[in-house]
C-alpha positions in Angstrom: 0.0 0.0 0.0 1.6 3.2 -1.1 -0.7 6.3 -1.0 -3.7 6.9 1.2 -6.9 6.8 -0.7 -9.6 9.1 0.6 -13.3 8.4 0.0 -15.4 11.4 -1.0 -18.7 11.6 0.8 -20.7 12.6 -2.3 -19.6 9.3 -3.9 -20.3 7.0 -1.0 -23.0 5.3 1.0 -23.1 6.8 4.5 -24.2 4.8 7.5 -25.0 6.7 10.7 -26.2 5.4 14.0 -23.5 2.8 14.5 -22.7 3.4 18.2 -20.9 0.3 19.5 -17.7 -1.4 18.5 -19.2 -4.7 19.5 -22.0 -4.4 16.9 -19.7 -2.9 14.3 -17.0 -5.6 14.4 -19.6 -8.3 14.6 -21.2 -7.1 11.4 -18.4 -5.7 9.4 -17.8 -9.0 7.5 -21.3 -8.6 6.1 -20.2 -5.3 4.6 -16.8 -6.0 3.3 -16.0 -9.7 3.3 -13.2 -9.2 0.8 -11.3 -6.5 2.8 -7.6 -7.3 3.1 -6.3 -4.6 5.4 -7.6 -2.7 8.4 -6.0 0.5 9.6 -6.9 1.6 13.1 -5.8 4.8 14.9 -6.3 5.6 18.5 -5.2 4.8 22.0 -6.2 1.1 22.6 -5.9 -0.5 26.0 -3.3 -3.3 26.4 -5.6 -6.3 25.7 -6.8 -4.6 22.4 -3.2 -4.0 21.5 -2.5 -7.7 21.9 -5.3 -8.6 19.5 -4.0 -6.1 17.0 -0.4 -7.4 17.4 -1.7 -10.9 16.6 -3.0 -9.7 13.3 -0.2 -7.2 12.5 0.6 -6.6 8.9 4.1 -5.8 7.6 2.5 -3.0 5.5 3.1 0.5 6.8 0.0 2.5 7.9 -1.3 3.8 4.6 -4.7 5.2 5.4 -5.2 8.9 5.8 -4.3 10.0 9.3 -7.3 11.0 11.4 -5.4 12.8 14.1 -2.9 15.4 13.0 -1.9 16.3 16.5 -2.3 14.4 19.8 -0.7 14.4 23.2 2.7 12.7 22.7 2.4 9.0 22.2 -1.3 8.9 22.9 -2.6 8.1 19.4 -1.1 5.2 17.6 -1.6 3.7 14.2 -2.0 0.0 13.5 -1.9 -1.9 10.2 -3.5 -5.3 10.5 -4.7 -8.1 8.2 -8.5 -8.1 7.9 -10.2 -11.4 8.8 -13.4 -12.7 10.3 -11.3 -14.0 13.3 -9.9 -10.5 14.0 -13.3 -8.9 13.8 -14.8 -11.5 16.1 -12.0 -11.0 18.6 -12.5 -7.3 18.5 -16.3 -7.6 18.9 -15.9 -9.9 21.9 -13.3 -7.6 23.5 -15.6 -4.6 22.8 -18.2 -6.0 25.1 -16.1 -4.9 28.1 -14.5 -1.8 26.7 -15.6 1.7 25.8 -15.1 2.5 22.1 -12.2 4.9 22.6 -10.3 2.1 24.3 -10.4 0.3 21.0 -9.9 3.0 18.3 -11.0 6.4 17.1 -10.5 6.0 13.4 -11.0 2.9 11.2 -10.2 2.3 7.5 -10.8 -0.9 5.6 -9.1 -1.6 2.2 -9.1 -4.3 -0.5 -5.6 -4.0 -1.7 -5.2 -0.3 -2.3 -8.9 0.4 -2.8 -10.5 2.2 0.1 -13.8 0.4 1.1 -14.7 2.0 4.4 -13.5 5.2 6.0 -14.6 6.2 9.4 -13.0 9.2 11.1 -14.4 9.7 14.6 -15.7 6.2 14.7 -18.8 5.5 16.7 -20.0 9.1 16.5 -19.8 10.4 12.9 -21.3 8.5 10.0 -19.1 6.0 8.3 -18.4 6.2 4.6 -18.7 3.1 2.4 -17.3 3.0 -1.2 -19.9 2.6 -4.0 -17.9 -0.4 -5.1 -19.6 -2.2 -2.2 -23.0 -3.5 -3.3 -26.0 -1.7 -1.9 -27.4 -5.0 -0.6 -24.3 -5.6 1.5 -24.6 -2.0 2.9 -28.3 -2.6 3.7 -27.5 -5.9 5.5 -24.8 -4.3 7.5 -27.0 -1.3 8.4 -29.8 -3.5 9.6 -27.4 -5.7 11.7 -26.0 -2.6 13.5 -29.3 -0.7 13.8 -27.9 2.1 11.7 -29.4 4.4 9.0 -28.3 4.2 5.4 -28.1 7.3 3.2 -27.1 7.9 -0.4 -24.1 10.3 -0.2 -24.9 11.8 -3.5 -27.7 14.0 -2.2 
């Protein structure tokens, strides 16, 4: 992965109302089963860091940075391989952690193609590339109790 690809809201599906990491990670495979990379940014607690370390990817963090400035060493960036196992581990761990203890920004890619971009995860709407079929986005939205919008409005 070389250059960060940004999704443009006017060319994306937007999903709002996703409030818990547990629901998000449980359902994300419905949305992007072919994702290959996950980039997370934030200040995870030690047991979340262990999960991320187990899925660490040799690729450098190649998603757009969500935090330009933070208290020294507070926000960290993680490059991990996407897998159902990783998502299930994160969902299970999220049951006993507040969302900021997991991450604050999430990006999912298939190769170098940006599929999901979520700055300010669990508060702002997430953006989903139009390359993801609407039926997948609808299934995911239903599973997480969110609201789907057509970003081209």
